[in-house]
LUMLOKE-504489 format. One record per atom (N, C-alpha, C): x, y negated, z negated. Coordinates in steps of 0.02 Angstrom, whole numbers, padded with zeros to 5 digits, always signed. Layout:
N
XYZ ...
END
This chain:
394
+06427-04338-05050 +06356-04370-05070 +06292-04345-05014 +06244-04353-05038 +06185-04320-05032 +06127-04371-05002 +06105-04354-04932 +06046-04389-04914 +05987-04350-04931 +05932-04373-04969 +05870-04335-05003 +05808-04364-04968 +05765-04320-04975 +05699-04335-04949 +05652-04337-05011 +05613-04401-04998 +05552-04416-05057 +05490-04364-05036 +05472-04338-05072 +05412-04276-05062 +05367-04292-05114 +05338-04239-05132 +05289-04242-05179 +05323-04269-05258 +05308-04332-05254 +05344-04336-05328 +05285-04387-05366 +05320-04428-05424 +05285-04464-05467 +05264-04530-05435 +05330-04568-05387 +05316-04617-05367 +05278-04617-05298 +05301-04583-05254 +05270-04580-05180 +05289-04514-05152 +05256-04500-05094 +05265-04470-05044 +05313-04488-04982 +05371-04457-04972 +05400-04469-04912 +05385-04411-04865 +05374-04419-04796 +05356-04385-04740 +05422-04378-04712 +05437-04304-04668 +05487-04299-04634 +05454-04293-04569 +05476-04324-04512 +05463-04308-04432 +05521-04322-04388 +05513-04298-04331 +05572-04296-04286 +05565-04344-04241 +05621-04409-04255 +05623-04483-04239 +05632-04458-04173 +05657-04418-04124 +05671-04418-04061 +05604-04410-04023 +05544-04374-04056 +05496-04363-04025 +05429-04418-04033 +05439-04451-04088 +05385-04489-04112 +05419-04572-04142 +05363-04609-04124 +05376-04676-04143 +05367-04706-04215 +05334-04645-04246 +05305-04655-04315 +05359-04617-04360 +05397-04650-04395 +05449-04613-04431 +05423-04612-04508 +05469-04582-04538 +05467-04563-04617 +05450-04657-04648 +05510-04702-04616 +05508-04760-04631 +05439-04798-04637 +05413-04776-04581 +05334-04822-04563 +05299-04800-04620 +05291-04743-04622 +05240-04710-04683 +05250-04736-04761 +05320-04737-04763 +05345-04752-04836 +05343-04826-04866 +05335-04864-04796 +05331-04924-04805 +05262-04956-04836 +05219-04918-04798 +05146-04904-04825 +05141-04905-04887 +05150-04831-04915 +05171-04796-04968 +05185-04841-05021 +05247-04892-05010 +05267-04927-05064 +05237-04989-05073 +05193-05021-05033 +05150-05067-05032 +05085-05047-05051 +05068-05004-05055 +05007-04981-05074 +05020-04979-05161 +05069-04942-05178 +05100-04930-05247 +05100-04994-05291 +05136-05059-05248 +05145-05124-05272 +05071-05149-05294 +05017-05127-05238 +04951-05165-05242 +04919-05126-05309 +04923-05064-05309 +04911-05037-05381 +04935-05054-05439 +04985-05050-05433 +05039-05091-05494 +05037-05152-05533 +05003-05180-05490 +04990-05268-05506 +04937-05269-05538 +04883-05212-05530 +04823-05221-05552 +04809-05219-05636 +04863-05180-05652 +04866-05156-05719 +04925-05118-05745 +04922-05097-05811 +04984-05050-05826 +04979-04982-05843 +04922-04944-05813 +04911-04886-05814 +04954-04834-05757 +04935-04783-05785 +04972-04720-05739 +04956-04728-05681 +04995-04722-05600 +04968-04733-05537 +04997-04645-05523 +04945-04629-05479 +04970-04564-05430 +04922-04569-05393 +04951-04561-05333 +04901-04550-05258 +04946-04514-05187 +04918-04494-05154 +04939-04469-05098 +04945-04490-05024 +05011-04532-05008 +05007-04584-04964 +04994-04545-04901 +05016-04493-04888 +05003-04436-04824 +04932-04426-04829 +04898-04402-04865 +04822-04405-04871 +04779-04463-04837 +04799-04512-04868 +04776-04585-04835 +04795-04598-04768 +04855-04578-04750 +04880-04589-04683 +04848-04547-04636 +04835-04480-04651 +04805-04441-04610 +04729-04467-04603 +04698-04475-04657 +04625-04501-04640 +04610-04558-04600 +04660-04599-04621 +04660-04670-04587 +04677-04657-04513 +04725-04619-04512 +04748-04601-04432 +04706-04572-04384 +04655-04525-04414 +04598-04504-04387 +04548-04566-04368 +04544-04605-04411 +04494-04680-04407 +04514-04727-04356 +04589-04722-04353 +04613-04763-04296 +04613-04761-04240 +04614-04672-04220 +04600-04656-04156 +04534-04681-04131 +04477-04697-04159 +04419-04742-04132 +04413-04804-04148 +04461-04841-04174 +04472-04912-04162 +04484-04940-04107 +04467-05013-04099 +04481-05047-04031 +04484-05117-04056 +04523-05160-04009 +04548-05236-04025 +04563-05254-04087 +04550-05301-04111 +04583-05339-04175 +04576-05288-04225 +04528-05244-04245 +04528-05201-04291 +04582-05156-04279 +04595-05141-04227 +04644-05076-04206 +04711-05117-04239 +04727-05184-04217 +04790-05209-04239 +04779-05207-04311 +04747-05228-04341 +04744-05245-04409 +04774-05175-04452 +04728-05119-04423 +04742-05044-04442 +04813-05025-04433 +04843-05042-04375 +04910-05031-04356 +04963-05068-04408 +04933-05139-04409 +04987-05168-04458 +04992-05149-04523 +04944-05116-04555 +04956-05109-04629 +04981-05038-04629 +04963-04997-04595 +04985-04921-04602 +05049-04912-04541 +05086-04978-04530 +05124-04977-04485 +05133-04922-04427 +05071-04908-04400 +05052-04863-04343 +05085-04892-04280 +05112-04848-04236 +05128-04858-04165 +05058-04877-04126 +05077-04902-04058 +05008-04899-04003 +04983-04843-04019 +04898-04853-04014 +04853-04801-04029 +04851-04764-03976 +04904-04725-03945 +04896-04682-03901 +04889-04605-03930 +04869-04560-03874 +04863-04500-03891 +04939-04477-03908 +04996-04491-03877 +05060-04474-03912 +05047-04472-03978 +05048-04530-04010 +05055-04542-04069 +05006-04497-04123 +04949-04481-04102 +04907-04443-04129 +04929-04371-04120 +04947-04348-04074 +04984-04287-04064 +05028-04271-04115 +05088-04329-04117 +05139-04332-04178 +05111-04317-04257 +05070-04356-04269 +05028-04350-04324 +05014-04272-04337 +04986-04235-04290 +04962-04175-04306 +05023-04138-04318 +05079-04139-04269 +05138-04118-04279 +05181-04119-04343 +05185-04172-04382 +05203-04197-04438 +05157-04146-04486 +05102-04143-04492 +05053-04099-04529 +05088-04025-04532 +05094-03994-04480 +05107-03936-04452 +05187-03924-04492 +05219-03980-04478 +05288-03967-04501 +05294-03976-04563 +05253-04005-04602 +05259-04006-04679 +05221-03938-04703 +05186-03923-04681 +05147-03858-04691 +05176-03790-04677 +05240-03810-04636 +05284-03751-04613 +05346-03746-04649 +05349-03801-04708 +05400-03786-04750 +05371-03744-04836 +05315-03718-04839 +05291-03677-04878 +05332-03615-04890 +05337-03581-04936 +05383-03524-04950 +05338-03484-04999 +05368-03430-05037 +05334-03393-05086 +05328-03429-05138 +05372-03474-05159 +05368-03509-05217 +05358-03583-05223 +05321-03605-05162 +05293-03672-05130 +05243-03660-05099 +05179-03682-05123 +05130-03686-05083 +05100-03742-05065 +05089-03756-04995 +05066-03834-04986 +05025-03812-04934 +04975-03866-04917 +04915-03877-04862 +04890-03940-04860 +04878-03934-04796 +04848-04014-04776 +04789-03988-04716 +04729-04013-04741 +04671-04011-04704 +04644-04063-04692 +04609-04059-04626 +04561-04134-04593 +04496-04086-04585 +04440-04142-04607 +04365-04115-04572 +04326-04182-04573 +04291-04183-04502 +04236-04235-04491 +04171-04212-04498 +04127-04254-04540 +04075-04237-04560 +04033-04286-04504 +03994-04272-04463 +03959-04324-04436 +03885-04319-04437 +03851-04366-04429 +03769-04361-04426 +03742-04337-04369 +03693-04285-04380 +03676-04246-04325 +03641-04283-04275 +03596-04357-04287 +03566-04382-04256 +03610-04454-04212 +03679-04450-04230 +03717-04506-04212 +03757-04493-04150 +03762-04489-04086 +03796-04479-04025 +03869-04504-04048 +03916-04482-04068 +03989-04498-04056 +04031-04486-03987 +04071-04516-03966 +04111-04503-03899 +04138-04418-03901 +04123-04390-03874 +04151-04329-03855 +04230-04325-03854 +04259-04372-03830 +04324-04377-03796 +04367-04390-03885 +04335-04436-03933 +04357-04444-03998 +04359-04384-04043 +04299-04350-04038 +04289-04285-04068 +04338-04235-04017 +04361-04226-03991 +04406-04183-03945 +04472-04196-03970 +04497-04262-03977 +04548-04293-03998 +04559-04277-04065 +04527-04276-04119 +04517-04261-04188 +04541-04190-04190 +04491-04156-04156 +04502-04087-04148 +04573-04052-04141 +04600-04082-04087 +04655-04048-04040 +04722-04091-04079 +04722-04153-04100 +04778-04182-04124 +04786-04153-04208 +04733-04160-04237 +04741-04167-04311 +04691-04109-04335 +04682-04051-04297 +04643-03994-04321 +04586-04012-04371 +04558-04058-04354 +04498-04081-04382 +04421-04072-04350 +04391-04016-04364 +04338-04002-04330 +04283-04042-04354 +04220-04036-04319 +04180-04088-04336 +04104-04037-04351 +04079-04059-04417 +04021-04023-04450 +03960-04083-04437 +03907-04049-04416 +03848-04098-04428 +03811-04083-04485 +03796-04147-04528 +03747-04150-04567 +03680-04195-04554 +03648-04189-04593 +03587-04242-04597 +03589-04276-04644 +03627-04339-04637 +03633-04394-04695 +03576-04423-04706 +03528-04443-04667 +03478-04487-04676 +03425-04448-04727 +03401-04379-04713 +03357-04328-04739 +03383-04308-04802 +03440-04290-04800 +03467-04242-04845 +03540-04283-04874 +03537-04332-04907 +03587-04369-04921 +03633-04343-04964 +03607-04327-05014 +03643-04296-05082 +03661-04232-05068 +03623-04185-05034 +03657-04123-05011 +03702-04129-04968 +03707-04171-04935 +03764-04183-04879 +03836-04205-04918 +03820-04261-04969 +03876-04263-05014 +03889-04212-05049 +03861-04181-05083 +03891-04100-05127 +03919-04069-05071 +03901-04050-05002 +03935-04017-04961 +04000-04026-04953 +03997-04097-04953 +04072-04119-04926 +04126-04102-04989 +04091-04134-05043 +04120-04121-05115 +04140-04028-05138 +04096-03990-05103 +04118-03908-05117 +04169-03906-05072 +04178-03952-05005 +04236-03923-04957 +04286-03945-04992 +04294-04002-05029 +04357-04041-05054 +04391-03987-05104 +04324-03981-05159 +04349-03933-05203 +04378-03871-05183 +04363-03833-05146 +04390-03768-05112 +04461-03789-05085 +04473-03834-05050 +04527-03852-05009 +04585-03846-05069 +04563-03888-05121 +04623-03921-05167 +04616-03876-05234 +04602-03819-05224 +04586-03746-05287 +04560-03781-05348 +04510-03832-05327 +04461-03854-05389 +04495-03897-05426 +04548-03938-05398 +04584-03997-05430 +04569-04049-05417 +04518-04069-05342 +04486-04133-05348 +04409-04112-05336 +04381-04130-05387 +04307-04134-05401 +04264-04194-05386 +04212-04183-05352 +04156-04255-05341 +04204-04314-05320 +04241-04301-05255 +04267-04346-05233 +04225-04402-05206 +04176-04391-05182 +04112-04423-05170 +04077-04435-05223 +04089-04483-05268 +04032-04497-05324 +03941-04511-05290 +03903-04515-05339 +03843-04529-05325 +03833-04612-05291 +03799-04604-05234 +03790-04672-05224 +03848-04691-05174 +03878-04649-05158 +03936-04663-05110 +03918-04662-05041 +03852-04634-05029 +03849-04622-04963 +03764-04653-04963 +03744-04670-04895 +03676-04702-04890 +03640-04677-04827 +03591-04703-04806 +03557-04682-04748 +03590-04725-04684 +03628-04758-04692 +03671-04790-04652 +03724-04748-04616 +03739-04677-04666 +03817-04660-04673 +03797-04621-04590 +03846-04631-04566 +03853-04604-04478 +03898-04535-04488 +03963-04551-04519 +04014-04499-04516 +04077-04513-04591 +04088-04458-04616 +04135-04460-04663 +04208-04418-04639 +04251-04443-04641 +04316-04413-04617 +04362-04412-04682 +04368-04352-04695 +04410-04314-04762 +04470-04280-04718 +04529-04301-04781 +04603-04260-04788 +04606-04231-04847 +04629-04163-04863 +04652-04142-04926 +04725-04128-04907 +04759-04112-04970 +04830-04099-04973 +04844-04059-05040 +04856-04013-05042 +04882-03970-05096 +04941-03947-05114 +04987-03953-05167 +05047-03935-05168 +05065-03903-05238 +05085-03835-05244 +05113-03815-05312 +05186-03767-05278 +05221-03804-05328 +05302-03777-05317 +05322-03780-05383 +05377-03711-05384 +05413-03700-05452 +05477-03732-05439 +05503-03752-05489 +05567-03796-05490 +05622-03721-05466 +05675-03753-05438 +05730-03708-05428 +05738-03680-05494 +05769-03734-05540 +05779-03703-05608 +05732-03724-05653 +05696-03681-05671 +05626-03675-05712 +05670-03721-05786 +05630-03758-05814 +05654-03772-05883 +05625-03706-05942 +05662-03722-05987 +05654-03664-06050 +05586-03679-06078 +05538-03656-06102 +05470-03671-06129 +05510-03685-06211 +05553-03645-06241 +05580-03661-06320 +05606-03722-06318 +05638-03746-06262 +05678-03819-06261 +05621-03882-06261 +05565-03875-06241 +05517-03920-06260 +05498-03953-06329 +05524-04003-06337 +05506-04020-06408 +05464-04105-06400 +05416-04120-06449 +05400-04180-06464 +05457-04222-06472 +05458-04279-06412 +05508-04325-06417 +05474-04398-06411 +05508-04463-06449 +05485-04523-06427 +05481-04524-06348 +05417-04584-06349 +05430-04617-06260 +05394-04680-06280 +05440-04723-06259 +05423-04801-06279 +05373-04817-06225 +05310-04840-06248 +05261-04868-06192 +05268-04926-06175 +05244-04970-06123 +05249-05042-06112 +05225-05061-06184 +05253-05110-06206 +05250-05157-06256 +05283-05132-06317 +05322-05082-06309 +05393-05057-06368 +05352-05009-06425 +05300-04988-06408 +05273-04947-06460 +05305-04870-06452 +05323-04847-06499 +05341-04767-06485 +05290-04713-06494 +05277-04673-06472 +05218-04613-06464 +05255-04557-06439 +05249-04497-06488 +05268-04427-06485 +05232-04398-06411 +05293-04367-06377 +05254-04331-06313 +05297-04258-06297 +05262-04229-06276 +05306-04140-06263 +05351-04154-06206 +05417-04163-06240 +05461-04172-06177 +05520-04105-06172 +05516-04100-06094 +05559-04023-06070 +05621-04052-06056 +05687-04021-06089 +05758-04019-06085 +05794-03968-06048 +05842-03985-06014 +05879-03943-05988 +05956-03975-05976 +05999-03937-05971 +06060-03955-05932 +06073-03918-05870 +06106-03961-05826 +06111-03926-05774 +06135-03976-05698 +06167-03952-05660 +06191-03993-05615 +06128-04011-05558 +06133-04087-05563 +06068-04118-05521 +06112-04178-05473 +06072-04214-05432 +06085-04262-05387 +06081-04323-05424 +06115-04366-05446 +06091-04410-05478 +06130-04492-05436 +06099-04546-05451 +06125-04605-05456 +06117-04656-05506 +06180-04692-05527 +06180-04725-05587 +06190-04803-05550 +06155-04845-05570 +06158-04919-05547 +06165-04959-05606 +06172-05015-05597 +06177-05077-05642 +06100-05076-05688 +06042-05057-05654 +05985-05079-05697 +05936-05025-05692 +05953-04962-05655 +05920-04906-05652 +05953-04829-05635 +05934-04777-05657 +05956-04717-05629 +05908-04679-05584 +05922-04638-05522 +05885-04613-05491 +05902-04521-05483 +05858-04485-05505 +05877-04410-05506 +05827-04371-05467 +05857-04321-05436 +05829-04285-05391 +05823-04203-05426 +05752-04194-05430 +05753-04113-05469 +05708-04085-05408 +05747-04019-05376 +05727-04000-05326 +05680-03942-05335 +05621-03926-05306 +05588-03861-05300 +05625-03819-05256 +05585-03741-05284 +05625-03691-05257 +05629-03698-05168 +05682-03669-05148 +05705-03669-05079 +05717-03737-05055 +05735-03787-05099 +05753-03858-05089 +05709-03900-05024 +05662-03872-04998 +05628-03892-04948 +05592-03968-04987 +05568-03967-05039 +05535-04022-05076 +05593-04045-05145 +05576-04103-05163 +05599-04111-05205 +05572-04170-05254 +05576-04183-05322 +05552-04236-05352 +05579-04302-05368 +05581-04371-05346 +05646-04415-05365 +05610-04441-05428 +05647-04453-05487 +05627-04487-05535 +05678-04549-05553 +05631-04603-05546 +05679-04671-05555 +05664-04712-05613 +05721-04725-05654 +05714-04734-05731 +05753-04798-05742 +05725-04864-05751 +05747-04918-05774 +05800-04907-05830 +05848-04947-05839 +05888-04955-05900 +05855-04981-05961 +05863-04976-06026 +05817-04998-06083 +05827-05067-06084 +05854-05108-06034 +05874-05184-06051 +05829-05192-05981 +05789-05143-05935 +05739-05184-05886 +05690-05153-05889 +05623-05205-05860 +05564-05175-05861 +05558-05143-05799 +05502-05094-05798 +05488-05058-05739 +05454-05098-05690 +05422-05152-05718 +05394-05203-05675 +05462-05227-05632 +05504-05259-05651 +05544-05298-05615 +05573-05252-05550 +05590-05195-05586 +05606-05151-05540 +05573-05142-05475 +05500-05122-05483 +05434-05119-05440 +05445-05178-05392 +05434-05228-05418 +05438-05289-05364 +05494-05305-05332 +05554-05275-05348 +05617-05281-05292 +05620-05218-05241 +05587-05166-05274 +05604-05100-05233 +05580-05100-05172 +05622-05073-05111 +05592-05080-05054 +05604-05011-05027 +05609-04989-04969 +05614-04917-04950 +05675-04925-04921 +05723-04970-04899 +05778-04991-04883 +05834-04967-04952 +05804-05026-05002 +05840-04989-05055 +05842-04926-05083 +05778-04894-05083 +05772-04840-05121 +05807-04786-05081 +05816-04796-04996 +05853-04746-04956 +05926-04762-04982 +05946-04807-04998 +06023-04834-05007 +06033-04792-05078 +05990-04803-05120 +06007-04765-05187 +06010-04684-05181 +05972-04661-05137 +05988-04582-05116 +06035-04576-05083 +06066-04617-05053 +06118-04600-05009 +06190-04604-05042 +06181-04637-05106 +06233-04639-05152 +06243-04580-05215 +06187-04545-05204 +06172-04495-05249 +06233-04438-05259 +06253-04419-05305 +06316-04373-05317 +06280-04304-05358 +06317-04251-05351 +06294-04202-05390 +06337-04198-05462 +06300-04203-05516 +06335-04208-05576 +06299-04163-05649 +06333-04145-05690 +06315-04115-05741 +06275-04161-05778 +06206-04144-05789 +06167-04186-05824 +06125-04167-05870 +06108-04199-05930 +06068-04176-05990 +06005-04209-05979 +05953-04170-05933 +05874-04195-05937 +05833-04186-05979 +05793-04242-05980 +05740-04239-06039 +05679-04271-05981 +05633-04224-05981 +05589-04260-05926 +05507-04234-05973 +05462-04282-05981 +05395-04266-06016 +05341-04229-05971 +05315-04181-06012 +05264-04147-05965 +05208-04186-05956 +05177-04189-05912 +05115-04236-05898 +05067-04198-05859 +05011-04220-05857 +04955-04201-05827 +04884-04250-05825 +04885-04276-05767 +04804-04337-05769 +04786-04326-05674 +04733-04370-05687 +04694-04369-05625 +04690-04445-05613 +04683-04488-05552 +04671-04545-05535 +04610-04540-05489 +04576-04597-05488 +04530-04607-05428 +04521-04676-05411 +04522-04699-05344 +04539-04767-05309 +04482-04766-05267 +04465-04833-05265 +04425-04852-05207 +04469-04908-05165 +04475-04883-05108 +04524-04928-05081 +04505-04987-05023 +04444-05000-05020 +04421-05040-04969 +04448-05120-04990 +04459-05133-05042 +04475-05195-05070 +04573-05198-05053 +04596-05145-05078 +04663-05134-05073 +04672-05140-05015 +04659-05109-04955 +04663-05103-04884 +04650-05163-04859 +04601-05208-04878 +04571-05278-04854 +04627-05327-04889 +04631-05328-04941 +04685-05368-04972 +04765-05368-04928 +04777-05298-04908 +04835-05276-04869 +04848-05296-04785 +04781-05318-04769 +04773-05341-04694 +04725-05321-04658 +04693-05276-04679 +04637-05254-04621 +04573-05259-04649 +04544-05334-04660 +04481-05324-04684 +04427-05313-04627 +04445-05327-04569 +04404-05311-04513 +04364-05250-04505 +04403-05189-04529 +04365-05136-04534 +04311-05111-04564 +04306-05158-04622 +04266-05141-04654 +04192-05203-04651 +04202-05255-04599 +04162-05290-04602 +04116-05267-04538 +04052-05327-04525 +04010-05316-04469 +04044-05321-04403 +04098-05357-04404 +04133-05371-04344 +04188-05303-04331 +04194-05258-04373 +04220-05199-04352 +04212-05177-04278 +04265-05146-04230 +04268-05125-04173 +04279-05044-04172 +04237-05000-04178 +04245-04938-04165 +04233-04897-04114 +04238-04943-04060 +04200-04929-03989 +04244-04851-03976 +04296-04833-03997 +04330-04784-03977 +04291-04731-04013 +04252-04725-04059 +04208-04675-04091 +04140-04669-04041 +04114-04726-04030 +04054-04721-04004 +04040-04775-03951 +04004-04771-03913 +03980-04828-03866 +03945-04885-03879 +03930-04873-03945 +03883-04930-03974 +03940-04982-04017 +03916-05034-04043 +03974-05076-04079 +03948-05075-04158 +03917-05025-04180 +03873-05028-04230 +03902-04999-04293 +03965-04983-04270 +04008-04943-04344 +04044-04988-04384 +04075-04963-04446 +04103-04995-04496 +04125-04951-04534 +04192-04961-04572 +04203-04931-04634 +04180-04951-04691 +04132-04901-04729 +04103-04931-04782 +04137-04931-04860 +04183-04872-04866 +04238-04875-04914 +04289-04817-04899 +04336-04825-04941 +04377-04772-04930 +04392-04736-04997 +04373-04678-05003 +04385-04645-05070 +04437-04589-05078 +04499-04605-05126 +04535-04572-05133 +04560-04537-05209 +04573-04472-05214 +04585-04456-05283 +04636-04408-05285 +04675-04394-05335 +04723-04364-05345 +04747-04328-05420 +04784-04277-05419 +04785-04249-05481 +04860-04215-05481 +04882-04216-05534 +04957-04195-05534 +04967-04165-05611 +04998-04099-05627 +05026-04072-05674 +05090-04050-05676 +05143-04084-05712 +05217-04060-05723 +05227-04032-05781 +05252-03975-05758 +05264-03922-05824 +05336-03894-05834 +05334-03837-05874 +05403-03795-05859 +05413-03771-05799 +05368-03743-05767 +05373-03692-05708 +05378-03735-05642 +05349-03803-05666 +05352-03840-05587 +05303-03872-05589 +05268-03910-05519 +05224-03957-05528 +05154-03928-05467 +05117-03950-05509 +05032-03945-05451 +05005-03997-05447 +04998-04007-05382 +04961-04078-05371 +04918-04071-05304 +04880-04127-05319 +04811-04117-05256 +04801-04188-05246 +04760-04201-05172 +04731-04266-05167 +04692-04243-05118 +04638-04308-05109 +04578-04298-05059 +04562-04371-05035 +04554-04378-04976 +04546-04433-04951 +04481-04445-04916 +04433-04487-04923 +04350-04485-04873 +04365-04555-04858 +04355-04558-04785 +04320-04630-04754 +04264-04624-04731 +04214-04658-04767 +04162-04659-04742 +04130-04712-04700 +04102-04696-04643 +04102-04727-04574 +04009-04743-04584 +04002-04809-04574 +03929-04828-04591 +03909-04854-04520 +03828-04847-04511 +03801-04908-04468 +03791-04968-04487 +03811-05035-04464 +03821-05099-04501 +03755-05121-04500 +03749-05139-04552 +03679-05181-04584 +03653-05239-04525 +03592-05254-04530 +03566-05296-04481 +03582-05360-04497 +03618-05388-04449 +03643-05465-04467 +03616-05510-04431 +03582-05559-04445 +03575-05620-04402 +03623-05675-04390 +03662-05670-04326 +03726-05711-04347 +03702-05781-04331 +03644-05830-04306 +03634-05886-04296 +03584-05898-04376 +03612-05951-04389 +03572-05979-04457 +03569-06043-04460 +03514-06059-04496 +03481-06144-04480 +03453-06132-04548 +03490-06177-04614 +03480-06178-04668 +03478-06254-04683 +03418-06277-04693 +03397-06341-04709 +03410-06351-04787 +03467-06356-04806 +03485-06361-04860 +03537-06446-04876 +03508-06492-04828 +03543-06543-04838 +03498-06611-04807 +03496-06664-04798 +03464-06707-04766 +03450-06697-04696 +03392-06697-04673 +03386-06701-04609 +03312-06738-04591 +03309-06744-04528 +03267-06767-04492 +03210-06728-04460 +03153-06754-04440 +03088-06697-04434 +03044-06730-04374 +03020-06717-04329 +02967-06743-04286 +02902-06686-04278 +02855-06708-04267 +02796-06676-04240 +02771-06708-04180 +02791-06663-04124 +02760-06679-04038 +02712-06634-04013 +02695-06663-03962 +02631-06642-03926 +02690-06610-03867 +02671-06535-03871 +02742-06501-03827 +02731-06524-03745 +02673-06523-03717 +02652-06534-03645 +02682-06599-03624 +02681-06647-03656 +02700-06717-03630 +02765-06737-03674 +02782-06704-03716 +02834-06726-03774 +02834-06788-03799 +02764-06810-03820 +02750-06868-03850 +02765-06852-03914 +02808-06897-03969 +02814-06887-04031 +02771-06910-04072 +02729-06874-04112 +02668-06890-04167 +02700-06925-04216 +02727-06886-04240 +02755-06904-04318 +02836-06893-04298 +02864-06942-04362 +02957-06931-04349 +02958-06952-04425 +03000-06906-04451 +03028-06907-04511 +03093-06896-04535 +03109-06927-04610 +03160-06890-04626 +03159-06873-04696 +03205-06820-04725 +03187-06799-04786 +03271-06797-04821 +03279-06821-04872 +03337-06846-04904 +03342-06807-04980 +03271-06801-05004 +03278-06768-05056 +03185-06740-05081 +03193-06673-05039 +03116-06634-05038 +03067-06641-05107 +03123-06663-05174 +03064-06675-05233 +03027-06736-05249 +03055-06788-05207 +03030-06847-05218 +02958-06873-05171 
END
């Protein structure tokens, strides 16, 4: 029996790290990945694809500047340990470890970049931590006077890092004159299968979509030895990429079981259990080719998962700035995948937009119900007139 690692896959990305040197384990990261997946799955029946590690890295850099209850909520949602330098150094080590698995037939890169408004003063300690731990240098932009040019600069950088697979990560209107920083992460993966599919074996075959309708789709076919788990209501198969440092796991419900029912009960523990029970078998594999991209705005999702403070006017990012005037405006995420006979190409990018809080008057007096009123002479305090309003229209 083999224990496998979930990496760049249709379902989610498992990340590997050294448990002896870090409190932040693959289990921590993957718990967030699966919870986020369920949030997306509950919204509609459409395709899902995202990069948990890209979101983790971008939010990790943001977390380095969080304090108080904002920090606690972010830690809870992402299963981050204490907001310490050790944690952030381990995040950087994780990034290097993943990139170190690249080979002649598997290309992978992870990049981070901070974009700070040139007129806003961020703490040097925060900027140094981002650079040293995450290899995230800072570039100054003028968001206030050159808003659209700044957006295009960031988008061009993302496009370059992802081999032009992620375009327009920041849509028009995503930045404002209150924008003070944008934290970006990109990931790019291109891996050849260990055993590539023969193109002449690809045929148009039936695929049953939700609702029972059958459609024809190009389907790759092969007969080969693969690690597989067969349970009562699902099958799980591992398709390795060249050098076996990365693999795709495909989880398939049986014909009597809906994917939705599997999604609801699936946990990282059960998924790890299934992978531990995999055995190498002769398998007749049929896998559809597919290619699509997805875009997400994660503010609502992350708020519903338990970190609304980071997006509110009560956010505390005083680890970034001496002022208490910063909050997250939105988290943009975009991902692309193509699965073919040769292998898989996938890319994703995340942008955390940090803005200056809008002016809020915390003390409010709204006379929208019955009230009394007085007219007085102030020096003596004598009441000259006194009244009550129960209906201002009478």
